[in-house]
C-alpha positions as CSV (number, residue, x, y, z in Angstrom):
1,M,-27.9,61.3,9.2
2,N,-28.6,57.7,8.4
3,L,-26.7,58.0,5.2
4,R,-23.8,59.3,7.0
5,L,-23.7,56.4,9.7
6,A,-23.9,54.0,6.8
7,L,-20.8,55.6,5.0
8,I,-18.9,55.5,8.4
9,F,-20.0,51.7,8.7
10,I,-18.8,51.0,5.2
11,Q,-15.4,52.8,5.9
12,L,-15.0,50.9,9.0
13,I,-15.5,47.6,7.2
14,L,-13.1,48.5,4.6
15,Q,-10.4,49.4,7.2
16,V,-10.8,46.0,8.8
17,V,-10.6,44.3,5.4
18,S,-7.5,46.4,4.6
19,C,-6.0,45.6,7.9
20,E,-6.6,41.9,7.4
21,G,-5.2,42.0,4.0
22,S,-2.0,43.6,4.9
23,T,-1.5,41.1,7.7
24,V,-1.7,38.1,5.4
25,F,0.4,40.0,2.7
26,L,3.1,40.4,5.5
27,L,2.9,36.9,6.4
28,L,3.4,35.7,2.9
29,E,6.1,38.1,2.2
30,K,8.1,36.8,5.4
31,T,7.4,33.1,4.5
32,E,9.0,33.7,1.1
33,M,11.9,35.6,2.5
34,A,12.5,32.9,5.0
35,L,12.9,30.4,2.1
36,S,16.3,30.1,0.3
37,K,16.2,31.2,-3.2
38,N,16.2,27.6,-4.6
39,A,13.3,26.8,-2.3
40,R,11.2,29.5,-3.5
41,N,10.6,27.5,-6.7
42,P,6.8,26.6,-6.5
43,V,7.6,23.0,-7.0
44,S,9.8,22.9,-4.1
45,I,7.2,24.5,-2.0
46,I,4.7,21.8,-2.8
47,E,7.0,19.0,-2.1
48,R,8.5,20.6,1.0
49,K,7.8,18.5,4.2
50,D,5.3,20.0,6.6
51,D,7.8,19.7,9.5
52,S,10.2,22.0,7.7
53,F,7.6,24.6,7.2
54,K,6.7,24.5,10.9
55,K,10.1,25.9,11.7
56,I,9.1,29.1,10.0
57,E,7.0,31.2,12.4
58,S,5.3,33.3,9.9
59,F,3.9,30.3,8.0
60,D,2.6,29.0,11.3
61,L,0.7,32.2,11.9
62,L,-0.3,32.0,8.3
63,Q,-2.1,28.8,8.9
64,S,-3.8,30.1,12.0
65,H,-5.0,33.1,10.1
66,I,-6.4,30.9,7.3
67,V,-8.6,28.8,9.4
68,N,-10.9,31.7,9.8
69,H,-10.2,34.0,7.2
70,W,-9.6,32.1,3.8
71,R,-12.9,33.1,2.3
72,G,-12.1,36.6,2.5
73,D,-8.5,36.2,1.5
74,L,-9.6,34.7,-1.8
75,K,-11.7,37.6,-2.7
76,V,-8.6,39.8,-2.8
77,F,-6.1,37.0,-3.6
78,E,-4.3,38.8,-6.4
79,T,-3.7,41.7,-3.9
80,I,-2.5,39.6,-1.0
81,A,-0.4,37.1,-3.2
82,P,0.6,39.1,-6.1
83,N,3.1,36.4,-7.5
84,Y,3.2,32.7,-8.3
85,T,5.4,31.8,-5.3
86,R,3.1,33.4,-2.7
87,K,0.0,32.0,-4.1
88,T,1.7,28.5,-3.9
89,I,2.7,29.4,-0.3
90,Y,-0.9,30.1,0.7
91,C,-2.3,27.0,-1.1
92,K,0.2,24.9,0.8
93,A,-0.7,26.5,4.1
94,A,-4.4,25.9,3.5
95,Q,-3.9,22.3,3.8
96,T,-4.3,22.9,7.5
97,L,-8.2,23.1,6.8
98,S,-10.4,20.2,7.5
99,R,-11.5,17.7,4.6
100,K,-14.8,19.3,4.3
101,E,-13.5,23.0,4.3
102,Y,-10.4,21.9,2.0
103,T,-13.1,20.9,-0.5
104,E,-15.0,24.3,-0.2
105,F,-11.5,25.9,-0.6
106,L,-10.7,24.0,-3.8
107,L,-14.1,24.8,-5.3
108,A,-13.2,28.5,-4.5
109,L,-10.0,28.1,-6.4
110,A,-11.7,26.5,-9.2
111,E,-13.8,29.4,-9.4
112,L,-10.9,31.8,-9.2
113,N,-9.3,30.0,-12.3
114,Q,-12.6,30.4,-14.3
115,E,-12.4,34.1,-13.5
116,G,-8.9,34.3,-14.8
117,K,-7.4,35.1,-11.3
118,L,-5.5,31.7,-10.7
119,N,-3.5,29.6,-13.1
120,K,-4.2,26.0,-13.6
121,Q,-1.1,24.8,-12.1
122,N,-1.7,26.3,-8.9
123,L,-5.2,24.6,-8.7
124,N,-3.6,21.4,-10.1
125,W,-1.2,21.1,-7.2
126,A,-3.9,22.1,-4.6
127,L,-5.7,19.1,-5.9
128,R,-3.0,16.9,-4.6
129,P,-2.7,17.6,-0.9
130,F,0.4,16.3,1.1
131,T,-0.5,17.0,4.5
132,R,-1.0,13.8,6.6
133,H,-4.8,14.2,7.4
134,L,-5.4,14.9,3.7
135,R,-3.1,12.5,1.9
136,G,-6.1,10.0,1.4
137,Y,-8.2,12.9,-0.1
138,W,-9.3,10.8,-3.1
139,T,-8.4,7.3,-1.9
140,E,-9.9,6.7,1.6
141,K,-13.7,7.3,1.0
142,A,-16.1,7.5,-2.0
143,P,-16.4,11.1,-3.2
144,D,-19.3,13.1,-1.4
145,E,-21.7,15.6,-3.0
146,M,-19.2,18.6,-2.8
147,Q,-16.2,16.6,-4.2
148,I,-18.3,15.4,-7.2
149,R,-19.2,19.2,-7.9
150,L,-15.6,19.9,-7.6
151,I,-14.8,17.1,-10.0
152,E,-17.3,18.2,-12.5
153,R,-15.9,21.5,-12.5
154,C,-12.2,20.5,-12.7
155,K,-13.1,18.1,-15.8
156,V,-14.0,21.3,-17.7
157,I,-11.0,23.2,-16.6
158,F,-8.7,20.3,-17.2
159,A,-10.3,19.0,-20.3
160,D,-7.0,19.2,-22.2
161,D,-5.4,17.0,-19.7
162,P,-6.4,13.2,-20.5
163,I,-4.7,11.9,-17.6
164,L,-6.2,14.0,-14.9
165,T,-9.6,13.7,-16.3
166,A,-9.3,9.9,-16.6
167,F,-8.4,10.0,-12.9
168,F,-11.4,12.1,-12.1
169,D,-13.6,9.5,-14.0
170,N,-11.9,6.6,-11.9
171,V,-12.7,8.5,-8.7
172,L,-16.3,8.8,-9.7
173,S,-16.7,5.1,-10.9
174,G,-15.1,4.1,-7.6
175,K,-11.9,2.4,-9.2
176,V,-9.6,4.6,-7.4
177,L,-11.1,3.8,-4.0
178,S,-11.1,-0.1,-4.8
179,D,-7.5,0.0,-6.1
180,A,-6.4,1.7,-2.9
181,K,-8.1,-0.8,-0.8
182,E,-6.6,-3.7,-2.9
183,F,-3.1,-2.1,-2.4
184,E,-3.5,-1.8,1.4
185,R,-4.9,-5.5,1.6
186,R,-2.1,-6.8,-0.4
187,Y,0.7,-4.9,1.4
188,Y,-0.7,-4.4,4.9
189,G,-3.3,-7.2,5.3
190,P,-6.9,-7.0,5.8
191,S,-8.4,-3.8,7.5
192,K,-9.7,-3.8,10.9
193,E,-13.2,-3.6,9.4
194,E,-12.6,-6.6,7.2
195,R,-11.3,-8.6,10.3
196,E,-14.3,-7.8,12.0
197,N,-16.8,-8.8,9.3
198,R,-14.9,-12.1,9.1
199,K,-15.6,-12.7,12.7
200,V,-19.2,-11.9,12.3
201,H,-19.7,-14.2,9.2
202,N,-17.6,-17.0,10.9
203,P,-18.0,-16.6,14.5
204,G,-16.6,-19.9,15.7
205,T,-13.4,-19.9,13.2
206,S,-11.2,-18.0,15.5
207,N,-12.1,-20.0,18.6
208,R,-11.8,-23.5,16.8
209,T,-8.4,-22.6,15.5
210,T,-7.4,-21.6,18.8
211,E,-8.6,-24.7,20.5
212,E,-7.2,-27.0,17.7
213,W,-3.8,-25.3,18.1
214,S,-3.9,-25.7,22.0
215,S,-4.9,-29.3,21.7
216,Q,-2.2,-29.9,19.2
217,T,0.3,-28.2,21.2
218,D,-0.7,-30.3,24.4
219,R,-0.3,-33.4,22.2
220,L,3.2,-32.4,21.2
221,F,4.3,-31.7,24.8
222,S,3.0,-35.0,26.2
223,R,4.7,-36.9,23.4
224,G,7.9,-34.8,24.1
225,W,7.8,-35.6,27.8
226,I,7.5,-39.4,26.9
227,L,10.6,-39.4,24.7
228,A,12.6,-37.4,27.0
229,A,11.8,-39.7,29.9
230,F,12.6,-42.8,27.6
231,F,15.8,-41.2,26.8
232,L,16.8,-40.6,30.4
233,L,15.8,-44.0,31.4
234,T,18.1,-45.5,28.6
235,L,20.9,-43.0,29.6
236,A,20.6,-44.1,33.2
237,L,20.7,-48.0,32.2
238,V,23.7,-47.5,30.1
239,L,25.4,-45.6,32.8
240,W,24.6,-48.0,35.5
241,Q,26.1,-50.9,33.5
242,F,29.2,-49.0,32.8
243,L,29.8,-48.2,36.5
244,R,29.0,-52.0,37.4
245,G,31.7,-53.1,34.8
246,Q,34.0,-50.6,36.4
247,V,33.5,-51.9,39.8
248,K,34.0,-55.6,38.6
249,K,37.3,-54.6,37.4
């Protein structure tokens, strides 16, 4: 009896998994069909702006599905995404995940690659997210423990790519982060944190500068009024002499 109940339970689980698998399969299929033939190229999908994808209802539903089901989906990834294009669409949609979950997602993709279930190009593109909240994935913060694990695994996978492995080395050394901060400082000025630090280390600098500027402005205004008054007085004197001469004539 217990064995029979166990078998029924297993069948129910398989039905649920099959149902979810067919759902995401259809969403990927509809998204692919919604794209023009030229836009189905994986490179075009990766570079396509997020806003244009938002107009595709099936892609929007796919992103909502991925938030809670990506772990299960990757277990049957070859079934739900049987071609290169659909795998790319899925990886693009997964960029809706939070930074932490996206790192877990990338680790799972790396594992799929090592198992021979995902090509290196798909993983390479996934490592370069375009979505706004993930755009600074490698440049905004020092790598955390999970990202370091990801880098170590990817350095093995991309051992034949000297440019990518050098990039990962620079992420680990902190060079990528420092270069990104220097770029922002040069083109956008000091960050809010840096401005606050300056105030802490030089608390009177801002006030003194303001007071000096204020006093200089007051002096300039007072000199201006004196010059204006002198000019008006001279003009009045010249006018008075002119009128006086006219009267005598």
